[in-house]
N, C-alpha and C positions, 0 to 999 in steps of 0.2 A: 784754701785748699783748691787744687786744680779741678776744673770742671770736666768730668769724664766725657761729656758729649762733644768736647772740642778736641779730643785726643787725635793727633795726626797720624799715628802709626798705622800702616796698612793692615797688620794682623788684627787690629782692634776696630778700625773705622769701617773697613769694607764689609764685614759680616753684618754690622748694624744697619748699613744701607740696604743690604741684601735681605734682611729679615722681613722687610715690609713687602717684598715681592716674592711670594712662594713659588712662582713659576721659574725663578732663577736660582732657587735654593736646592741644594742636594738634601736628601733625607738625612736625618741626624744619626742614623744607624751606621754600621760599618760599611765601607764602600769597596771592600776587596783589598787586594795585596798592594795597591798603589797605582799611581798615575804614570803614564808614558809621556815623556817630554821629547819633542823633536824640533830641531832648528834646521831650516832649509834656506841656504844662501842668505843667512841672516846678517844684516848690517845696520850700523847706526853711526851717523855722523853728527858732529857738533861744529857747524861751520866747515872749516877746512880740515878739522881733525876727525880722523876715523877711529872711533872708540871700539867698534866691533867690525870685523872685516870678513864678509862672505863666509860665515860659519855654517858648517853642516855637522850636526851632532844629534845622536839619539841616546836618550837615557831610558832604560827599560823599566817597566813597572816592577816595583818592589826592591830595586837595587839601591845600595848606598853608593852614590857616585861623588867623586871628588872633583872640584873645580879649583885649580891652582894657578898662581901667577903672582908676580910682584905687584906692588902698588901701581895703579895706572894701566894694568894689563888688559882690563876690560871686564873684570868679574862683576863689578857693581852695575855697569851698564847692562850686562846680560841679565842679572837678577831683576832689574827694573823693567826690562822688556818682558821677562817671564811672568812677572806679577801684574802686568797691565798698567804700570805707572809710567811707562815710556813706550812710545810707538816706534817700531822699527823704521829706518829710512829705506830699507830694502829687504826683500825676502820675508820670511815668516817664522814664527815660533808658535807651537801649539802644546796644549796639555790635554791628553786624551782626545786629540783631534780638534780641540776648541781653541780659537785664537784669543789670547788675552787682550789684544788690541781692539777686537770687535766685540768681545763678550767678557769684559773684565770681571763682572760680578760672578759669572758662572765659574771662572777660574779661581777667583779669590775664595769662593765657598769651599773649594777643594784644598785650600792652602793653609799651612801653618808657617810662621816665620819667627826665627830666633835671631835678633840683631846682635851685632858684635858687642855693643854696650847695652845691657838690659834697660828697657824703657818701661819703668814701673812707677806706680804712685807711692812715694815714700810715706805718705800720711795714712795709707790704708794698711789694714792687717792682711796677711797672706790669704787666709781663707776667704775674706770678703772680696779681695781683688779677683781671685779666681772665680768666685761666684758672679762677679760683674762681667768678666770676660765670657763665661759660659752663656750668660744672657745675651751678649752681643752675637753669639753664634746660634741663637735660637734655642738654647737648652734651658728650659725653665722647670720649676717644680721639682718632682722627684728625679727627673732625668738630669737636671742641672746639678742637683745635690750629689747624685751618683758620679757624675763626671768630675766634680771637684774632689770628692773622696778618692776617686781612682787616681787623680793627678797627685794629690797629697801623698798617697801611699807609694805610688810608683817612683816618684822623684825624691823620696825620703824627706818630706817636709813636715812630718808629724810633730816634731819638737818645736817647730817655729810657726805652726799654722795660725796661732793667735797673736803672733808678734807683729809689730809694725815693720813694714818692708824697709823703712829707713834705718832700722836698727840691725839689719841683717849684714852678714859678711858678704864679700863679693861672690864667694862660691855659692852661698845660699840664694843670692839674687839671681845667679845664672840658672839655678835649679828651678826657681819660680818662673823665669823666662821660658825654660824648656816646658814646664808644666802647662803654661797658658797656650803654647803653640800646639800641644797635642790634645787639649781638652776635647775638641770636637771630632777627634779621630780623623784627621785630614788624610787624604790620599797622597799628598805631596807636602814635604816640609823642607824649607830652606833654612839651613843653619850656617850662620856667618861668623867665622872665627870664634867658636864657642869657648875657647880656653885662654884667650888673650887676657893677661893681667891676673891670672890665677896662680896660686902657689902650687908646688908639685902635688900635694895631697888633693887639693881642689880639682886640679886638672885630671887626676886619676879618677875621681868620683864622677865628674861630668862625662868623661870618655866611657866609663863603665855604663852609665845611664844610656848613652847613645848606642853603645854596642848592643844593649838589650833590646833596642827598638828595631834593629835591622830585620828586614823581611816583613814587617807589619805595614809599611808604607814605603813610598819612594822618598829617599833622603838625598838632598843635594847639599853637600858639605863644602863650603868655601873656606879655605885655610891656607896659611903660609907654611904650616907645620908639616913637613914631609913625614915625620914619624907618626903624627896623628892621622894623616891620610892613609898611611900604610896599615895602621891598626884598624881603622874604621871602614875603609872603602874597598869595594871589590874592583872597581874600575875608576880611572881618573882621566881628566883632560888638562892640558897645560896651555894657558894663554900667554902670549907675549905681544905687546903693542897691538892688541885687538885681534890678533890672528891666532887661530888654533894650530899649535905646533905639533901636538902629539896626543893621541888617545890610545889607551890600552889597559891591560891588567895592572893594577896598582903594584903588585908584587914585582912585576918586571919593569914597569916604567919608572918607579920611584926608588928602587933599591940602590944602595951604594951612593957614590958621589956623582954618578952620571947625571942624575936629575938636576943637579945644581947648574948645569950649563944652560938650562932653560930660563933661569932667573937672572934679572939684571937688565939694565938698559931699557926698562919700560919708559914710556913717554912721561917725562917729568911734568909736562904741562897739561896732563889729562884733566878734563873738566869733571871727572867723576866725583861724586860726593855720596853721602849716605842716602839711604832711602828716604823719600819724602815723609 
């Protein structure tokens, strides 16, 4: 069985590190309507390749914001800088005025993360796994149990709470992934391609869960799906070859076929990969 203490995912490992230092932890209670994210002249290079180029972007507290672009457009690099797992080459990005490059634990304490492919322990039962994650976020005793119960109810996991994660459908695994990201009521949640690989019914269920969460925190939705972005986000930004091409109201920016002109010709040799 996998050793939980060696888990590499940022949404699991960072809070555990953080828990030993109360001075860098946020209180476990509600933190308001969400975090404000701001990028100022943000850039990141990998050798000669510019993955993100002079980006200026503000995501307001409490909004559901879409980050769109083809593979290699710079989305993953932006996320890695936002979460403190990659240092900018130039400029700055902040979460509520805090730099993740200088104070990664303070930012990660505010953060929830839903990866494109759920990173879960197949040998664990759903309820036990969520209890483990709650503990990593400093939620113990009655507080931890309440957080787990809330996550199970909110994401419709009652029927599978005692089942092994390895026996769940792809749709249920994604619900578990969503539940673990929201357990500690973060002020910022990054959701990366949440419906890739799901059948139409599963896609609808996951999108419904996300729609219910709008306004409770800031949500950064990274997706290739224009319809999904239109449904869930109020504003969106489109990246192409590391550059910010357009920012605006989703209903205007993504409607019709016009948005398709922003996609394609992304750098095929981009060094972007998944989050560490």
